[in-house]
N, C-alpha and C positions, 0 to 999 in steps of 0.2 A: 231372209238372207240379208247380211250386212250390207250396208251401202256403200262399203269400201271394197265390194268383192271383186272388183276388176280393176285393171289399169285406168282404163277412161274415168272411172267414178273418183279414183284418188288424183287425179289430174286437176289442176288447179286452173279451172277455164277461166274464171274470173279475172285472175291476175295476168292471165295471157291476153283477154281483151284488153284490159288497161294497158299494158306495155304497148299493144298493137297500135292503139289510139296514140300513145307517147310517140311511137316510132313514125307514124304519120304526120304528126304534128311536127315534130323534127325536123323531119326531110322538108316540109314544106316551109317553114321558116327559113332554114338553112338556105334552101335553094334561092328564095328571094332575098335573103341577106347577102349572097353572094353575088348578086345582079347587078351590083354598083359598079364593077369594073377593077375594082380595086385587087382583087384576088385573082391568079391564074392557076389555081388549084380548084379542081371539084371538089368541094369538100361533101356535097351530099353523097357521092359515090364513095366517099371515105366513111361517112357515118354510115351508110347501110353494110359497109364492110366490118365495122367496129360492133355495130349489133349482129351480125352474122356469127363474129367470135364470142359476142356477150350470149347469144344464144347457144353457142358449143358449152361456154361456162356453165349455163343454168343446166345443160344436158347433161354433164358430168356430175354437178353438184348434187342434182336431184337424187342420185344414186346410194348418196351417203346419209345414213341415217343419224340420230340423234348422238347415239352412242359412239359412233366414228368420228364424228366431228368433234365430241368433246375430247376424244383423243389425238386429234390434230391441232386443238386448239393453241396449245405451247409453242408446237413446232412451228405452224403458221405467225405466229406472235412473233418468235426469235427470227424467223426468215424477214419479217418486216423491219426487224430493228438492223439486220445486217443489210438490207436495201438502204435504209436511212443513213448508216454510217457509211455506206460504199459512194453514195451521191455525196455526202459532205467532204471525203476523202479523196474523191476521183479528180483529176485533173480537167481543167475547163474544158479540155478538148472532148471529151467525153460527157461531162456534166457543164454545160456552159453556164454563165451568169446571166439571166434574163429578167429584165425589171426588177432590178436589184436582188434578185432571189436565185440561190442554186438549188433547183428543186427537180430538175429534170434530167434522166440520161438521153441522150441521142443515139439512137440506133439507126445505122445505115438500112435503108431497104424498110423501115419499119416507121421510123419517126421518133417523137418524145415520149418517154413513159415516166410518170411521175408516181415513184413509189409510195408516197403519202396516202394516194387515194387508195390503195390496197390495204395500207396499214390501218385506215380507220375500222376497215372490216374486220383485220385481224385482233385488232384491240378489242372490239365488241365481243368476241368471240372468248378471248381470254376473261376478259371482266365477268361474262357470263358463267363460264367456268368455274371462276372464284367463288362467285356467290352460291352457285349451286353445291359445291361442295363443303363451302363454310357450312350453310345450314343442314347439310347431312351430318356433319361433325358435332356441331353444336345444335341439338335439338331443342334444349332450352336457353332462351336468348337471356342474356344479360346486357348491360350497358358496357362492359368490358369485352364481351365477345363481340358487340357492336363495333366498337372501336378498333378491336382487330381486324374486322371486315374492311372497316373504312380505310384502314392502314395499308391493307393488301391493295386494295383498288387505287388508293393514291399514288403508291410506288410504282404500281403497273402501268398506270396512264402517264406518270410523270416523265419516264423514259421516253418514249416515243414522242410527246410533247415538247421535251427539250430538245430534242433532235430535230424537231421540224421548226421550232423557232430560231435554232441556230441557222437555218438557211437563208433569211428567215422568210416564214411563210406565216403572218398572222392570220390569214383567214382560214386556214386549216388547222391552226392551233386552236381557234374559236371555235371551229367543228368538234375537236376533239374534247373541249371543256363541255359542249352541249350534249354530247354522247356521254360522258360521265356523268354530267347532271341530272339527266334523264334516268339512266341504270341506278345510280343513288336511291332517286325517288323511290323506286319500285323495289329496291333490295331487301325491305324488312328492317333496315337500320332506324332504331328510335327518334321519333320526330325530336326528342330531347338532346340528341346530339344534329341532327339534320337543319333544325332551325336555327340556332348559333352559328352552326356552318354557314349556311348561306346567308345569314346576316351579316357575318363577317367579309364574304365574298362581295356583296353587294356594298358594304363599304368601302373595302378596298376598289372596286372598281369605280366608284364616285371618287376615291382620291386620285386614282389614276387620270381621272378625265379631267380634274381640277388641275392635277399638275400639266397635262397635256395643253390645256389654255391658259394657264398662268406661268407655269415654270418649265416649260420643255426643256431647257437646257440640262434640267437634273436627270431627265429620262435618257436623253442622249450620252449623258456622262457615265451614269452608273449602270443602267439596264440596256446601252448599246442601241436604243431603239433609232431609227434611220430618219432622217430629215422628211424624205418623201413621204413617210407614213402620218407625218403629222399634217402634212399638206393635205391628204385625204380628209382628216376631220375639219381642217379650215374650210376647204374646198365644199365640204358637206353642209356646214352651216351657213356658208356666205357664198354660194357658186358662182354668181355672176361677177362677183370682184375679182374671180380666180379663172376666169373663163377662158383666158387665152393660156391657161398653164394647166395644174393640176385638176381643174373642174371642167375642162373641155368635155370630157366623156357625158358628165353628168347633164351639163346643159344641153347637149344635142339631145341627149336619152330625155330629158324633159319635153323639149319641142317636139321631138318625134311622136312621142306618148299622147301629148296634151293635142297635136294637131289631127290624130286619129278620132277625137271624139267619140261619138258611141258606137257607130258601125265600121269605122276605117275608111281608107283610103281605096281600099280593093288590091287583090294579091298581086305582088310586082308593081304597084304604084306608089310605094314609098318614095318622098321627095328630099326627105332630110339625112344626112351622111351621117352615122354613127359608129366611130372606130370600133372593131373587135366586137362587129354585130353578129357575128355567126357564132360567137363563145360566149362571154360575160354579159353581152347586151342583147340576148336573141329577145328578150321580152319588149324590149324597144321596137323590135323590128313587128312583132306580133300585135303591139300595141297601136302603133302607126297604122299598119295595113288592115287589122279587123276592129281596131276600136276597142272601146270597154267590153262589147259582146265577146269578140276573140279573146280578150283577156282574161274574162269572166270564166268562159268555157275550159282554159287552161288552169287556172285555178282551181277550177270544179273538178278536174282529171286528177289533181295532187289531193284533194279531199278524199275523193273516192279512193286512192291509193292508200293514204292515211287511215280511212275506215277500214279498208280491207285488211291492212296490217293490223289494225287494233284487235278487230275480229278474230282474227289468225291467232294473237297473243291471249285473247280470251278463252278459244275453245281449246287450245292445246293443254293436254293434262301433262306436260312436261316443263318444268320451271325453267330448265336451262333454255328451251325455245322461247318462252315467255320472255327472259332477258334479252335473249339475241333480237326479237320483234322490237321490245322497249328501246335497244339502242340504235336499230335500222330506223325507227319511227324518228327517233331524237335528231338523227344524222340527217335525214331528209327532210323534215320540217324546219330545220335551221336554215338550210340549202336554199329552200324555196324561200322562206322568210327573207334571209338575207339578199339574196339574189334580186328578187322583184323589188324589195324596199330599196335597194341601193340605186334602182333605174328609176324610182320615184321620189328620191331623196328624203325617203322616211329611216333610212340608215346610210353610213359612210359607205363609200366604193371600196369593194375587196376583191379579191380573184377568185371568187366563188361561182361554179356554172350552176346552170340551172338545170338539175339532174333529169336525166333521159330526153331532155329538150337540146339544150346546148352543144355544139359540137366538141368533142375530145374523146379521145381513145381510152385514157387512164380512168378517167371519170366514169364515162359509161360500162367500161369492164369492171370497175370496183362497185358501181351499182348493180350490174346485172350479177355478179357473185352474190350480192347481199340479196337479191331476188330469188337466185337458184337456193339459198337457204330455206327462204320461206316457202319454195315450190317443194322442197325436201319434207318440212315440215306437215305439209298437207297429204304429200305422197304415203309418208309413213306413219300417218297418225293413228291407223288401225294397230299398228305393232303395240302400241303403250296403253290401248284403250283399257284393257283389263290386267293390266300386270304393272308392278310398280319399277320404278326406275332403276338401272344397273347404276351401282356406285363405282366412283372412282377416287383416287386421294391424290391432294395436290404434290 
């Protein structure tokens, strides 16, 4: 009898266990973070609510197989662009400017919704469909066909990236770039194209860093970069010089994590006040109260998640699913590396949450939708085990 003969065997229990551990970690860390008295809202209850919503999203997504998701990819991508345009054009009464960015809708009775968190997943689906259909059309690869594919991917990613940068939201823009970078690496495009492309990208990034440090006025004038974004770079390089201003968060985060030492101060025994501890700086709370051991356990959970996603990508015989997994892996890896890195001064501070751990409805729903896609791959794997994939045209 086939190992996928019943629904229980087809369900991804390993991913369920990982998400359950993430849920418990999130609730414990947020409960401790909000105990400072600064907050009047019970974020733990809200996080539980968002996890329930996320579970509903997974339970719906799991019943869509690869063929159906492919058909929905462009619809979801277009819907995401409409949301980004709506945020940009909406009055500030609906989409207020906060921390210098206009990135959220405020919905009475629900809270803030950030469309870009969903657009990241919609973009992954669109890029995955483009690559899959392209390879079905161009069975024999040439440099010309690879250039065509690269152009398709670039245009598709450039539109949401441009709208996100208009908000401006540099952190999410960087996530978009990481998603595109990861997917291109496994897209089958010749390395004769990829190596010069990435080399040019690295050179350009180096040039931008030089301008930030030596000629920031040029970036302000021609690229409309805000001054507070420069301060993030300066405060990252020399946090104690800017400790009363832009690097206040970083100095407090370093103090909290450093004081946690090996085993931490204990649950709810944190002494260092860290602003936004329940969201972007949740790892600072974990580092202070549970020390190096607690931080290592959290990082280990993400290693397990990435390993499981990689295993899923390698086991599926549907290339569309492989590209989706690659996009999700790139997105989560960048989020984790950037979020934890910014709390320990390895990277500059950006408004990027720690997936599944930080408080945030939009982020959690977007990530749970991504996990729903992975659950679907496992659940419907039998459907494609002995048959060729059905084809679609772009």
